ROVOVO-777466 format. One record per residue (C-alpha): residue number from 1; residue in one letter; x, y, z. Coordinates in nm, 4 decimals. Layout:
% ROVOVO-777466
{NUM; A; {X; Y; Z}}
...
% end
This chain:
% ROVOVO-777466
{1; M; {13.5098; 17.2260; 8.8195}}
{2; V; {13.7873; 17.4108; 8.6377}}
{3; G; {13.8122; 17.6579; 8.9247}}
{4; L; {13.8551; 17.3780; 9.1767}}
{5; I; {14.1336; 17.2166; 8.9754}}
{6; A; {14.3006; 17.5550; 8.9214}}
{7; R; {14.2906; 17.6333; 9.2944}}
{8; F; {14.4466; 17.2947; 9.3699}}
{9; G; {14.7162; 17.3606; 9.1073}}
{10; L; {14.7834; 17.7018; 9.2568}}
{11; G; {14.8298; 17.5569; 9.6036}}
{12; F; {15.0493; 17.2759; 9.4785}}
{13; G; {15.2591; 17.5186; 9.2740}}
{14; V; {15.3168; 17.7408; 9.5760}}
{15; F; {15.4133; 17.4338; 9.7778}}
{16; L; {15.6643; 17.3298; 9.5102}}
{17; I; {15.8168; 17.6767; 9.4956}}
{18; L; {15.8504; 17.7120; 9.8719}}
{19; S; {15.9876; 17.3641; 9.9386}}
{20; A; {16.2383; 17.3701; 9.6531}}
{21; T; {16.3544; 17.7205; 9.7462}}
{22; L; {16.4106; 17.6182; 10.1067}}
{23; L; {16.6003; 17.3130; 9.9859}}
{24; L; {16.8188; 17.5326; 9.7648}}
{25; L; {16.9284; 17.7287; 10.0710}}
{26; Y; {17.0831; 17.4162; 10.2253}}
{27; L; {17.2299; 17.2473; 9.9169}}
{28; P; {17.5753; 17.3326; 9.7860}}
{29; A; {17.5712; 17.5103; 9.4514}}
{30; G; {17.6691; 17.3164; 9.1424}}
{31; T; {17.5428; 16.9769; 9.2537}}
{32; A; {17.2864; 16.7657; 9.0750}}
{33; E; {17.0440; 16.8117; 9.3627}}
{34; S; {17.0571; 17.1896; 9.3305}}
{35; A; {16.9947; 17.1649; 8.9557}}
{36; I; {16.6869; 16.9498; 9.0167}}
{37; S; {16.5663; 17.1984; 9.2781}}
{38; V; {16.6032; 17.4858; 9.0309}}
{39; L; {16.4000; 17.2896; 8.7755}}
{40; T; {16.1377; 17.2212; 9.0420}}
{41; V; {16.1104; 17.5916; 9.1204}}
{42; G; {16.0633; 17.6591; 8.7486}}
{43; L; {15.7951; 17.3920; 8.7262}}
{44; G; {15.6186; 17.5433; 9.0273}}
{45; V; {15.6243; 17.8899; 8.8720}}
{46; F; {15.4858; 17.7478; 8.5480}}
{47; L; {15.2081; 17.5693; 8.7378}}
{48; V; {15.1192; 17.8845; 8.9311}}
{49; L; {15.1028; 18.0905; 8.6104}}
{50; I; {14.8782; 17.8365; 8.4367}}
{51; S; {14.6527; 17.8147; 8.7430}}
{52; I; {14.6208; 18.1925; 8.7671}}
{53; F; {14.5355; 18.2103; 8.3970}}
{54; A; {14.2712; 17.9374; 8.4370}}
{55; L; {14.1175; 18.1139; 8.7377}}
{56; Y; {14.1165; 18.4444; 8.5504}}
{57; T; {13.9424; 18.3004; 8.2457}}
{58; E; {13.6926; 18.1116; 8.4634}}
{59; R; {13.5951; 18.4266; 8.6522}}
{60; K; {13.5828; 18.6331; 8.3354}}
{61; R; {13.3486; 18.3789; 8.1755}}
{62; R; {13.0965; 18.4149; 8.4602}}
% end
């Protein structure tokens, strides 16, 4: 069950990173929208790292 949740988190994190990065390409720098997009990219990276760690520990436990 942990592996399933971690795989979902990994996919969602990649989606957040890609969509926010693409949005950053079209937004002018220094606006509130670009700041929120940067925070979203950071949140996506954090989610991907936690998901990878959970998948690693789940596979190591087996």
